Backbone atoms as SQL, in Angstrom:
CREATE TABLE atoms (id INTEGER PRIMARY KEY, chain TEXT, resi INTEGER, resn TEXT, atom TEXT, x REAL, y REAL, z REAL);
INSERT INTO atoms VALUES
  (1, 'A', 1, 'MET', 'N', 18.674, 13.123, 5.755),
  (2, 'A', 1, 'MET', 'CA', 16.913, 13.247, 5.201),
  (3, 'A', 1, 'MET', 'C', 16.605, 11.513, 5.284),
  (4, 'A', 2, 'ASP', 'N', 15.475, 10.578, 6.557),
  (5, 'A', 2, 'ASP', 'CA', 14.736, 9.983, 6.578),
  (6, 'A', 2, 'ASP', 'C', 14.081, 9.624, 5.410),
  (7, 'A', 3, 'PHE', 'N', 14.715, 8.343, 5.071),
  (8, 'A', 3, 'PHE', 'CA', 13.383, 7.841, 3.913),
  (9, 'A', 3, 'PHE', 'C', 11.713, 7.663, 4.964),
  (10, 'A', 4, 'PRO', 'N', 10.225, 8.058, 4.386),
  (11, 'A', 4, 'PRO', 'CA', 9.650, 7.486, 5.138),
  (12, 'A', 4, 'PRO', 'C', 9.299, 6.132, 4.837),
  (13, 'A', 5, 'ASN', 'N', 8.590, 5.411, 5.848),
  (14, 'A', 5, 'ASN', 'CA', 8.649, 4.088, 6.676),
  (15, 'A', 5, 'ASN', 'C', 7.443, 3.801, 6.495),
  (16, 'A', 6, 'ALA', 'N', 6.587, 2.650, 5.843),
  (17, 'A', 6, 'ALA', 'CA', 5.014, 2.109, 6.160),
  (18, 'A', 6, 'ALA', 'C', 5.241, 0.816, 5.977),
  (19, 'A', 7, 'LYS', 'N', 5.167, 0.050, 6.741),
  (20, 'A', 7, 'LYS', 'CA', 5.213, -1.016, 8.006),
  (21, 'A', 7, 'LYS', 'C', 4.074, -1.892, 7.138),
  (22, 'A', 8, 'PHE', 'N', 4.659, -3.061, 6.725),
  (23, 'A', 8, 'PHE', 'CA', 3.876, -4.212, 5.587),
  (24, 'A', 8, 'PHE', 'C', 3.742, -5.021, 6.730),
  (25, 'A', 9, 'ILE', 'N', 1.888, -5.499, 6.260),
  (26, 'A', 9, 'ILE', 'CA', 1.055, -6.883, 6.685),
  (27, 'A', 9, 'ILE', 'C', 1.924, -7.812, 5.898),
  (28, 'A', 10, 'LYS', 'N', 2.344, -8.498, 7.085),
  (29, 'A', 10, 'LYS', 'CA', 3.190, -10.191, 6.642),
  (30, 'A', 10, 'LYS', 'C', 2.278, -10.872, 6.190),
  (31, 'A', 11, 'ALA', 'N', 1.240, -10.927, 6.235),
  (32, 'A', 11, 'ALA', 'CA', -0.154, -12.517, 6.218),
  (33, 'A', 11, 'ALA', 'C', -0.024, -12.329, 4.294),
  (34, 'A', 12, 'LEU', 'N', -0.499, -13.854, 4.379),
  (35, 'A', 12, 'LEU', 'CA', -0.396, -13.439, 2.852),
  (36, 'A', 12, 'LEU', 'C', -1.893, -13.655, 2.638),
  (37, 'A', 13, 'TYR', 'N', -2.171, -13.037, 0.841),
  (38, 'A', 13, 'TYR', 'CA', -3.382, -12.952, 0.948),
  (39, 'A', 13, 'TYR', 'C', -4.162, -14.798, 0.614),
  (40, 'A', 14, 'SER', 'N', -5.211, -14.847, 0.520),
  (41, 'A', 14, 'SER', 'CA', -5.648, -16.292, 0.457),
  (42, 'A', 14, 'SER', 'C', -5.988, -16.299, -0.542),
  (43, 'A', 15, 'ASP', 'N', -6.216, -18.160, -0.955),
  (44, 'A', 15, 'ASP', 'CA', -6.328, -18.501, -2.613),
  (45, 'A', 15, 'ASP', 'C', -7.664, -17.800, -3.181),
  (46, 'A', 16, 'GLU', 'N', -8.156, -17.610, -2.110),
  (47, 'A', 16, 'GLU', 'CA', -10.188, -16.848, -2.532),
  (48, 'A', 16, 'GLU', 'C', -9.469, -15.149, -2.994),
  (49, 'A', 17, 'GLU', 'N', -8.936, -15.268, -2.308),
  (50, 'A', 17, 'GLU', 'CA', -8.358, -13.188, -2.546),
  (51, 'A', 17, 'GLU', 'C', -8.036, -13.512, -3.773),
  (52, 'A', 18, 'VAL', 'N', -6.800, -14.267, -3.657),
  (53, 'A', 18, 'VAL', 'CA', -5.725, -14.349, -4.877),
  (54, 'A', 18, 'VAL', 'C', -6.257, -14.744, -6.557),
  (55, 'A', 19, 'ASN', 'N', -7.109, -15.810, -6.299),
  (56, 'A', 19, 'ASN', 'CA', -8.338, -15.667, -7.909),
  (57, 'A', 19, 'ASN', 'C', -9.206, -15.050, -7.900),
  (58, 'A', 20, 'ARG', 'N', -9.276, -13.743, -7.183),
  (59, 'A', 20, 'ARG', 'CA', -10.706, -12.093, -7.306),
  (60, 'A', 20, 'ARG', 'C', -9.456, -11.679, -7.724),
  (61, 'A', 21, 'MET', 'N', -8.344, -11.316, -7.231),
  (62, 'A', 21, 'MET', 'CA', -7.491, -10.714, -8.186),
  (63, 'A', 21, 'MET', 'C', -6.735, -10.910, -9.308),
  (64, 'A', 22, 'GLU', 'N', -6.627, -12.287, -9.595),
  (65, 'A', 22, 'GLU', 'CA', -6.604, -12.468, -11.150),
  (66, 'A', 22, 'GLU', 'C', -7.308, -12.079, -11.490),
  (67, 'A', 23, 'LEU', 'N', -8.665, -12.249, -11.286),
  (68, 'A', 23, 'LEU', 'CA', -9.548, -12.681, -12.666),
  (69, 'A', 23, 'LEU', 'C', -10.372, -11.336, -13.245),
  (70, 'A', 24, 'GLU', 'N', -9.607, -10.157, -12.279),
  (71, 'A', 24, 'GLU', 'CA', -9.693, -8.741, -11.938),
  (72, 'A', 24, 'GLU', 'C', -9.230, -8.235, -12.673),
  (73, 'A', 25, 'PHE', 'N', -7.399, -8.242, -12.328),
  (74, 'A', 25, 'PHE', 'CA', -6.778, -8.127, -13.220),
  (75, 'A', 25, 'PHE', 'C', -6.838, -8.847, -14.955),
  (76, 'A', 26, 'GLN', 'N', -6.781, -9.938, -15.394),
  (77, 'A', 26, 'GLN', 'CA', -7.422, -10.679, -16.544),
  (78, 'A', 26, 'GLN', 'C', -8.874, -9.625, -17.408),
  (79, 'A', 27, 'GLU', 'N', -9.852, -9.407, -16.199),
  (80, 'A', 27, 'GLU', 'CA', -10.391, -8.428, -16.632),
  (81, 'A', 27, 'GLU', 'C', -11.006, -7.092, -17.157),
  (82, 'A', 28, 'LYS', 'N', -10.090, -6.717, -16.606),
  (83, 'A', 28, 'LYS', 'CA', -9.862, -5.223, -15.835),
  (84, 'A', 28, 'LYS', 'C', -8.648, -4.755, -17.143),
  (85, 'A', 29, 'GLY', 'N', -6.902, -5.767, -16.620),
  (86, 'A', 29, 'GLY', 'CA', -5.781, -5.321, -17.290),
  (87, 'A', 29, 'GLY', 'C', -5.806, -4.554, -16.107),
  (88, 'A', 30, 'TYR', 'N', -6.037, -4.318, -13.927),
  (89, 'A', 30, 'TYR', 'CA', -5.127, -3.517, -13.510),
  (90, 'A', 30, 'TYR', 'C', -5.470, -4.630, -12.080),
  (91, 'A', 31, 'THR', 'N', -5.709, -4.696, -11.141),
  (92, 'A', 31, 'THR', 'CA', -6.232, -5.378, -10.001),
  (93, 'A', 31, 'THR', 'C', -5.683, -4.112, -8.923),
  (94, 'A', 32, 'ILE', 'N', -6.552, -4.404, -7.357),
  (95, 'A', 32, 'ILE', 'CA', -5.557, -3.506, -6.479),
  (96, 'A', 32, 'ILE', 'C', -5.618, -4.353, -4.693),
  (97, 'A', 33, 'LEU', 'N', -4.188, -4.107, -5.101),
  (98, 'A', 33, 'LEU', 'CA', -3.411, -4.994, -4.274),
  (99, 'A', 33, 'LEU', 'C', -4.084, -4.341, -2.545),
  (100, 'A', 34, 'ARG', 'N', -4.956, -4.911, -2.037),
  (101, 'A', 34, 'ARG', 'CA', -5.634, -4.305, -0.606),
  (102, 'A', 34, 'ARG', 'C', -4.406, -4.863, 0.287),
  (103, 'A', 35, 'ASN', 'N', -5.031, -3.968, 1.278),
  (104, 'A', 35, 'ASN', 'CA', -4.881, -4.034, 2.938),
  (105, 'A', 35, 'ASN', 'C', -2.634, -4.916, 2.420),
  (106, 'A', 36, 'VAL', 'N', -2.153, -3.700, 2.305),
  (107, 'A', 36, 'VAL', 'CA', -0.770, -4.651, 2.269),
  (108, 'A', 36, 'VAL', 'C', 0.055, -3.838, 3.770),
  (109, 'A', 37, 'PHE', 'N', -0.555, -2.638, 4.120),
  (110, 'A', 37, 'PHE', 'CA', 0.372, -2.016, 4.924),
  (111, 'A', 37, 'PHE', 'C', -0.693, -1.770, 5.747),
  (112, 'A', 38, 'GLU', 'N', 0.552, -1.783, 7.367),
  (113, 'A', 38, 'GLU', 'CA', -0.835, -2.024, 9.016),
  (114, 'A', 38, 'GLU', 'C', -1.231, -0.528, 8.212),
  (115, 'A', 39, 'ARG', 'N', -2.792, -0.179, 8.828),
  (116, 'A', 39, 'ARG', 'CA', -2.939, 1.402, 8.957),
  (117, 'A', 39, 'ARG', 'C', -2.503, 2.746, 9.363),
  (118, 'A', 40, 'GLU', 'N', -1.858, 1.950, 10.276),
  (119, 'A', 40, 'GLU', 'CA', -1.546, 3.023, 11.025),
  (120, 'A', 40, 'GLU', 'C', -0.199, 3.370, 10.971),
  (121, 'A', 41, 'SER', 'N', 0.487, 2.369, 10.224),
  (122, 'A', 41, 'SER', 'CA', 1.899, 2.890, 9.422),
  (123, 'A', 41, 'SER', 'C', 1.845, 4.416, 8.224),
  (124, 'A', 42, 'VAL', 'N', 0.177, 4.008, 7.415),
  (125, 'A', 42, 'VAL', 'CA', -0.181, 4.425, 6.451),
  (126, 'A', 42, 'VAL', 'C', -0.288, 6.089, 6.996),
  (127, 'A', 43, 'LYS', 'N', -0.797, 6.444, 8.017),
  (128, 'A', 43, 'LYS', 'CA', -0.637, 7.703, 8.460),
  (129, 'A', 43, 'LYS', 'C', 0.570, 8.499, 8.686),
  (130, 'A', 44, 'GLU', 'N', 1.277, 7.748, 9.649),
  (131, 'A', 44, 'GLU', 'CA', 2.614, 8.132, 9.741),
  (132, 'A', 44, 'GLU', 'C', 3.259, 8.539, 8.520),
  (133, 'A', 45, 'TYR', 'N', 3.180, 7.881, 7.611),
  (134, 'A', 45, 'TYR', 'CA', 4.166, 7.977, 6.243),
  (135, 'A', 45, 'TYR', 'C', 3.289, 9.227, 5.208),
  (136, 'A', 46, 'LYS', 'N', 2.434, 9.066, 5.300),
  (137, 'A', 46, 'LYS', 'CA', 1.909, 9.743, 5.016),
  (138, 'A', 46, 'LYS', 'C', 1.960, 11.290, 4.889),
  (139, 'A', 47, 'ALA', 'N', 2.462, 11.798, 6.371),
  (140, 'A', 47, 'ALA', 'CA', 2.942, 13.369, 7.401),
  (141, 'A', 47, 'ALA', 'C', 4.347, 13.033, 6.868),
  (142, 'A', 48, 'GLN', 'N', 4.610, 11.652, 6.876),
  (143, 'A', 48, 'GLN', 'CA', 6.317, 12.458, 6.224),
  (144, 'A', 48, 'GLN', 'C', 6.687, 12.751, 4.849),
  (145, 'A', 49, 'LEU', 'N', 5.163, 12.431, 3.837),
  (146, 'A', 49, 'LEU', 'CA', 5.996, 13.103, 2.949),
  (147, 'A', 49, 'LEU', 'C', 5.107, 14.494, 2.602),
  (148, 'A', 50, 'GLN', 'N', 3.724, 14.328, 3.348),
  (149, 'A', 50, 'GLN', 'CA', 3.465, 15.876, 3.580),
  (150, 'A', 50, 'GLN', 'C', 4.900, 17.008, 3.902),
  (151, 'A', 51, 'GLU', 'N', 5.708, 16.572, 5.376),
  (152, 'A', 51, 'GLU', 'CA', 6.656, 17.406, 5.261),
  (153, 'A', 51, 'GLU', 'C', 7.757, 17.189, 4.833),
  (154, 'A', 52, 'ALA', 'N', 7.780, 16.168, 3.760),
  (155, 'A', 52, 'ALA', 'CA', 9.182, 16.287, 2.898),
  (156, 'A', 52, 'ALA', 'C', 8.913, 16.837, 1.444),
  (157, 'A', 53, 'ALA', 'N', 7.611, 16.794, 1.308),
  (158, 'A', 53, 'ALA', 'CA', 6.941, 18.699, 0.564),
  (159, 'A', 53, 'ALA', 'C', 7.210, 19.503, 0.816),
  (160, 'A', 54, 'ALA', 'N', 6.680, 19.649, 1.845),
  (161, 'A', 54, 'ALA', 'CA', 6.250, 21.309, 2.324),
  (162, 'A', 54, 'ALA', 'C', 8.102, 21.411, 2.182),
  (163, 'A', 55, 'ARG', 'N', 9.353, 21.156, 2.536),
  (164, 'A', 55, 'ARG', 'CA', 10.465, 21.346, 2.780),
  (165, 'A', 55, 'ARG', 'C', 10.610, 22.370, 1.114),
  (166, 'A', 56, 'VAL', 'N', 10.383, 20.928, 0.448),
  (167, 'A', 56, 'VAL', 'CA', 11.247, 21.141, -1.295),
  (168, 'A', 56, 'VAL', 'C', 10.156, 21.942, -1.545),
  (169, 'A', 57, 'SER', 'N', 9.193, 22.808, -1.741),
  (170, 'A', 57, 'SER', 'CA', 8.445, 23.910, -2.098),
  (171, 'A', 57, 'SER', 'C', 8.642, 25.005, -1.482);
């Protein structure tokens, strides 16, 4: 079986984004990491996962 593969965005978060995420984490106990994967690769990744799940069911 081929493992699904989403592509990471190589750009780093800006200092402003890191500060915002750190503050959110301190206030809420969690933060959401945005823009981690290239958008088009996520669609393919999701389709691969759904296909694999359908074969298992």
